[in-house]
C-alpha positions in Angstrom: 134.4 89.0 92.6 131.5 86.5 92.3 128.3 87.3 90.5 126.2 87.5 93.7 128.4 90.4 95.1 128.4 92.1 91.7 124.6 91.9 91.5 124.2 93.3 95.0 126.8 96.1 94.9 127.1 97.3 91.3 125.6 99.8 90.8 126.0 101.0 94.3 123.7 103.3 96.2 125.1 106.7 96.9 125.3 106.0 100.6 126.9 102.6 100.0 129.5 104.2 97.8 130.4 106.9 100.3 130.6 104.4 103.2 132.9 102.1 101.3 135.0 105.0 100.0 135.5 106.4 103.5 136.8 103.1 104.7 139.9 103.3 102.7 141.1 104.7 106.0 139.8 102.8 109.1 136.8 104.7 110.5 133.8 104.3 112.7 130.2 104.9 111.7 129.9 108.4 113.2 133.2 109.4 111.6 132.0 108.2 108.2 128.8 110.2 108.6 130.7 113.4 109.4 133.1 112.8 106.5 130.3 112.3 104.0 128.5 115.4 105.2 131.7 117.4 104.8 132.6 115.9 101.4 129.1 116.7 100.0 128.6 120.1 101.7 125.7 118.6 103.6 123.9 117.3 100.5 124.2 113.7 101.7 123.6 112.7 105.2 123.6 109.1 106.5 121.3 108.2 109.4 122.4 105.8 112.1 120.0 103.0 110.8 121.3 103.2 107.3 124.9 103.5 108.4 124.9 100.5 110.8 122.7 98.4 108.6 125.1 99.0 105.6 128.2 98.4 107.7 126.7 95.1 109.0 125.8 93.9 105.4 129.2 94.9 104.0 131.0 93.1 106.8 128.9 90.0 106.3 129.6 90.1 102.5 133.3 90.6 103.0 133.7 94.1 101.7 134.8 95.5 105.0 136.3 94.1 108.2 136.7 95.1 111.8 139.9 96.9 112.3 140.0 97.8 116.0 138.0 99.4 118.8 138.6 103.0 120.0 136.7 104.5 122.9 133.9 101.9 122.5 133.6 102.6 118.8 134.2 99.8 116.2 136.5 101.0 113.4 136.2 99.2 110.1 138.4 99.1 107.0 137.9 98.1 103.4 139.0 94.6 102.3 140.6 93.6 98.9 137.1 92.5 97.8 135.7 95.9 98.9 138.5 97.7 96.9 137.5 95.6 93.8 133.9 96.6 94.2 134.8 100.2 94.7 137.1 100.3 91.7 134.4 98.7 89.5 131.9 101.4 90.7 134.4 104.2 90.1 134.9 103.0 86.6 131.1 102.9 86.1 130.7 106.4 87.4 133.6 107.7 85.2 131.9 106.1 82.2 128.6 107.8 83.0 130.4 111.1 83.4 132.3 110.8 80.2 129.2 109.7 78.3 127.3 112.7 79.6 130.0 114.9 78.0 129.6 113.2 74.7 132.8 111.2 75.1 133.3 107.5 74.5 135.2 105.5 77.0 138.4 104.0 75.7 139.2 100.4 76.4 
């Protein structure tokens, strides 16, 4: 991962994290919004402007790619670069969680 991508995406916004995480399985914007709402018990909602702006930016930066179209909806999937960014963010979140519990991260 180049420095530009790391600076833009790590740390990630909460909505960016959920969007990227949801694209482990190909999904369209509306489906992502519904999944995030379900996963967070309604605490996180992603509006259309945020959703499609983020999808566009992530696609341009190579984190996601077009998968296929279904009923006039574009489905996207995560790319290897996107998985690398997601893994880095998950490790960062895990470190924060462990540190908040008074634990030191090994390695």
